[in-house]
N, C-alpha and C positions, 0 to 999 in steps of 0.2 A: 504494500499502499504505501500512497503517495500523495504529497501535498507541499506545492510549492506555491510559496510566498513572494509576491515580488512586488515591484513598483506598478509593474503593468497591466496587474491582474493577478486572481489564484486560480491556478489549475492543478488538477491532482484526478486519481483515481477514484471509483464510486465507490464505495463498501468500505467495510472497517472501523476505526478506532477515530473519537474526533481528534481534531489538530494532526493524526496521521493520515488522513487522506480526507476526499473529499465530500465530505458526511453534509447533509441536511443542519445541521447545525452549523458548519463551518461557510455552509452557502447564504444562512441567514445572517452570519453574523458579519461577512464580507458586507454583503447587499446594503445592511443597515450603515456601514460603516461608510460607502460608498455615496448613499442616498442622504446622512449628514451633510458630508462633505462637500454636493452637487448643492444643496439649499444655502449653506455658507456660504459657498463660492459664486455660486449664481446668482442668488437669490430668486431660484425659479423652483416651483417643486415639479416639475413634471420629468420622465422619462422614458427613453425609448429603449424595447426591449423584444432581441430576436433570437433565434438560434437556426442552428445546425439539424439537422434529424437525427441523430444520439439518439438510443433508445433511454440515455438520464436525461436527456433534454426538457421531455414536458413536466416530472417532477421538477429539477432543478428551478424550473421557469413559473415555476407553480411556489415556490418559495422564495424567491427574490420578488415577484411582483407581490406578493401574501408582505412580506417582509414591508417593500419601498411604501404600499398602503397604510399600512399600522405609520409609518414617520408623516404620515400626511403629504404625499408623493399620488400624483396622479399617475398614471403608467400607461404608456400607447403601447399595447404587444402585436407586434408585427410576425406572429406565432411563428411558421416554418420559413427563413427568411438565409438572405448571404450578410458575410461582413459588411463589404461595401454600400450593399440597399440600407441596413442600420445606419452607417456613416450619411449614407445620402437622405435619413428620414431626419437625424439628429435638427438639422438649423432649418427644417421645414415645416417642423411640429414646435416651433422655439420651444424648445425643451431642452434643460440644464446638462441633459449629459443623455451619454448610451450605455447600455450594457448587451453587449453578444458574448451569448451560451455555448461557447464553441469550444474546444480542442483541437482547433485545424486541422494539422498534418497527421495529429495521435495518435492511434489503436482507438477499439472502438471501449473499452474500458475506462476512458479520458476523459471527464469533459472542464470547460474553464467557463471563470467571467473575467471580460475582457473590457476593459473600462472607455469609454467616450466624454470625451469634454462638451462644453455646449456649444462649439464647433463643428463638432461631429469625428473630431479628430482624437488619435489614443492621448491620453492624457502623460503629462510630463514625468520625468523622473522626480521633480520636487512634491508634485500632485500627488505622487504616486506613495511615497514618502510620507506624506498629509493623511493619505488615506489608510495606509499601515498602522499608523500611530492613533487613529480613532479606532479601527478593531481592535487593539494590545489592551487601549486603557477602557474600552466600552463605552465609549463616549460618547452615546448617542441617546435622544428623546424623544421618545415613543407620542403619539397624537390623540388626545382623547375621541370618543367615539365621536361628535361634533363635525371633529375638523378631517377625519378619516381619508385618505383619498380613495379615487377610482381607477376602475380597468376598461380600457377602451381597445375590443379586438381591432386590427385594423391591419385588412392582407391585400392592399390595394397598392402597399410600396412597389414592389416587382415588375408590377406593369406600370410603374410613374418611373422609376428605373433606368428601368429597359427604355423608354421616351425617353428620357433626356439623354443617354447614348444615344439613340438614333438622330436629335437633334444634334449633337456636337457638329461644329462647322468642318472639321475633316475625317468626318465619318459619311464617306460618299455613297448612300445607299443606292442611286442609280447604276453608280459603277459596281457595286458587288451582286445587284441582279443580275444584272446584264452577262455578271461573268458564268454565271449558271454553277456553284458550285456544287460539288456532293462533298459532305464532311463525316467522318464518322466522332463520336462525340462519348468519351465514358465521365461518368457524372460519380462514382466509386457510392451508388444509393443514395446520395445526399441532397444538397439543395440548389445543386448546379442542374438536377434533374427537371427544377421547376422554375428556372431564371435562364437556360443555355437554350433551351427549343423554341421558345418564344424568340428569344430573339433573333435568333438564326432564322427563323421563316420568318418574319420581320424582313429581314435581310433579301428573304427571297432564295435562303440556301437551302437544297433538299440533304435533310437529319438522318440519318442513321444512330439510334440511340441503342447504346451500351450502360448498364448499371445506371436507372435511371429513375427508379423508384426510389423516393424519397426516406425509405423506413430505417435507415442508420447502418444495416447492415453491411460491410465494406468488403469488396469481394475479394480485393489482397490491400495489399499495406496501401494505405489514404496516399502517401505522402507521393506527388505526382516526379519520382525520378524513373531514369531509362530502365534501373530493372526492374521495376514493377509496373511494366508498364506491357507485357509479353501479351495479354490476350486481345489489346488493339491491335498490336503491332501487327498479329499472325492475321487478324481479322483483314489490315490492308494489305496483304499481300501478295490478293489477288489485284492491286493494283485498279478497283474500281472508284475509287475516294482520289480528291485536290488535294484534303487535306486531315487530321486527326489533330482532335484537340482534348485532353485533359486536364481537369482541374481536380484542386482539391475539397472538401468538405465543404468548406465554408466561402470557395467562390472567392479565396482572395488571389488565388498563385496558381501559373498558368500555362502550360506547356503544347510543344504540338509537335505532331509528327511528319514529316516528308510522306508525300505521295505513296511510297514505295515502305514506308508504316518504320522508317528509321527517324530517329529521335531529333528533331532539330536542334536540340540542348536548351535548356531550361533556362542556362547565362543567357543566351541567344533570343530568346523572347523578348526582354528589354531593349536589346540591341537593335533590333528588327524594327519593334514599334519604334522608335526611339529614330529610326533613319529615316522612317517615312514622314516624322513630325517634324523633323528639322528640316526635311526639302522641302516642308511648307512654310513654316515657322523657324525665322534664326532666334537661334537663345541658346540657352547653356542648360548642361544637364547633371545630374547627382547619382549618383548609387553607393555601397557602402565598400569599406575597403578591402573587403573578401570577393566582390563584385570583377569579373572579366575585365581586362584592360581594351578590351575591342568597343565597349563603350565611349571611351578616352580617343580609340582610332576614329570612329564613325563620328563622334562631336568634331574633333577638329578638324574634319574631310568636309562640314557644313561649315567651319567657319565661328562654330562655339567653343565654349570653356567647358572643361570638364571638371568638375569636383568631388572627391572622397567625403563622404564621411562615416561617424561611428557606427556599429552594425546596430540595426533596429532600425522600423520606422519610425519611430519618433523622430530621431536622429537625421534620419532621410529628409523629412518633413520638413523640419527645422533649416537643414541646410539647403534645401530648393527654395524655402524662402527668403533666406538670406541672398541664395546669388541668382535669383528669381529664374532658376529655371523653367524650362517651357514643357521637361518631361526628365522623371525621373525613379528611381525604387530600387529592386534587388536583385540578384543574382538568383535570386528562387522560384523566378518567374512572379514579380511582383510588379504591377505596371503601376505608378502614379502620375495621374494626369490633370493637372491643375485647374485648364477649364473646367473639367465634370468634378474635383472634388479632393482634399489631398488622404486618397487611403488609397491602398493596392487595391486594384480593382478586374477580376479574368473578365467584365463582359467590357469594359472601355476596350480592355487589351485587345478582346478580338474582332470588335468594331473596326478597330484601328489596323489590327494585324489580316484584317478581308479585303479592305480597302486598297491598302500597300499592296499584297499583292495579287489584286485586280487588277489596278496600275500598270505593274509587272509585267502581267500579262503572258510570264512563263511559270513553271512549276515551280513547288515548294521548293524542291532540291537544289532550282537553279539557283535562288535568292538565297538562299543558306550559301551557295560557293562565291557569290560577293562577299560575303564579310572576313574578315581576315578569322584565322582558325587560334585560337587558344585552347591550351587543357590546363584545368586544376586539378592539385593534385590532392584530398583530403586526408589533413594523420592528427595522432595525439601522440601526447606523449605522460604519461604517468609519474607525476612527481610523491615523495612519501611526504607527510603532512609536518614535516618539520621545515621543508623547502621553503623559502620563503622566495615566491614564483616574482614578486614584484622585483625583487631583488635580480633575478636571474633576466628579466627580461629587459633592467637598467644596465646591464653587464652586456646582451646581444646588442642595444643599442651603442652603445663605447665601442664593440667590436668592430661594427661597421658602421663605424661613423664616417666614414670615406665617401657612404653611398646616400643616396636620398633616403631619410628617413622620416617617418610620420608613425608621431607616439599620439596623436586622438586617440585612439584606443587598441591598446597594446603597442605594438611594434609591426612596423610594417617598412620592407626595405625592399627598394626598388635596385634589380640591375638591368638595366637598360631595358628592354620589351619582357622582360622574366621578374618577377617579383614575391616576395614570400611575405605574411602577416601570422604574426604570434596575437594570441589572445589565452588570458588567462579564463580557466572557469572560474564562475560564482559562487557554485556548491562544492567544487573539489579539488584537491590539487593537480587541474591537468594543463597541461598549456595545447591550444590548438592549434596546429600549424597547417594553414595551407599554401599553397604554391603554385606558381600559374608559368607555364611557358609556352613555347610555338608547338613541343612536343609532350606527351605522356611522361613519358620515359625519363626527357632533362627535367621536368615537373618531380618527376619522383625524385630525381637524381639530386634535386636542391631543396628538397623537403630532407632527405635524409642527412644533406650534408648539415643542414639547420641543428636536427636533431642531434647530429653527431657534437657539434658545437656547445648545445647542452647540454650535452653528457660531459663532457670536459668542464664546463664550468661550475657545474654541482659538482665533480669529484674534487674542484681543487677549494 
């Protein structure tokens, strides 16, 4: 059993003991803390909630809703929804915040409360600390009977969200319709199954559905990585489809497959969409330090400036606002397009990518070949609890001081077009090591060299 409390929310496995897993008691306590924070921070007594299709979702939603009502907060319950849809709904409802009940790509036994501020964006680190402090001190005051909130059910927001996507200036509905695409989608039996088909049909796309029943029974590991996409990849070997589309359970991560079933590359979802956006709108881009250099290459090709942020969506959004970025996101398939909203949104990504593909006029594999190819090797090194990880990272920074080094989130060292990023875990004595190069062998060699350096520093 696991319970992880962090500045971005609370997540854990269902069942078990209080404070050791995501039990009803923990859900109520954390919902009360967030509701209290929303009232104090925004002065508003309204919160939007929505959930993915996990079997535990309805139970957690009922607990959260009732707790908020007990605080005197009105709840707008979107029911089965997506993370970007809840983000989209919060400002339209003039709410003080939002709660998304989803554990994203985690397995079915997990669930979580992810927290949004009144703009529909994930709360900041400082905000998260304040919510945790309220929860730890039980500093909430419940309403008297005549001041209780009320619950309103609203299942219209997915349709509103889809329409907003279709209305974006860079989404060319006519061009996509004229292309007469045939696609196959894998929605892991979650809320992509109720959001992707209507979007694609509105774009005139012929859709073959896989795992689109929102029952929460994930047919495979729900993280949209190549090793988990064998079923849709096999279905595409017939070459009957122009594109494969895969989303995670809450529809904020997006992966594509080329017409022959080979993965487009989750890192390249953002690269391709940014290429299209930058071809139409001059501007800058942002991704996190662990994302592929290909975004920088594409950005500079279009005359823009690329900036790296610390890992985490809230950090990407902050840096996007600082640099007036016109597109940004994360290498895990997360597209953040400010003309829509400041949140990762697979629906926006799909519409922009299909427009790009329609205007490109050639198969997906040809589009992929137009981008520089980089390969990322992901590793970790376990250290004993007595090792000071911060001191190890500082020593690595000093060792490679003759190279460009970025320390906003761990240590990132650049070697011409190669890089390595070292980050410590927040929960255990582990250093995560990501390395990128123009070949996987070289990336792995670079990672192994850094691991060897770390071991030498530790031994000394």
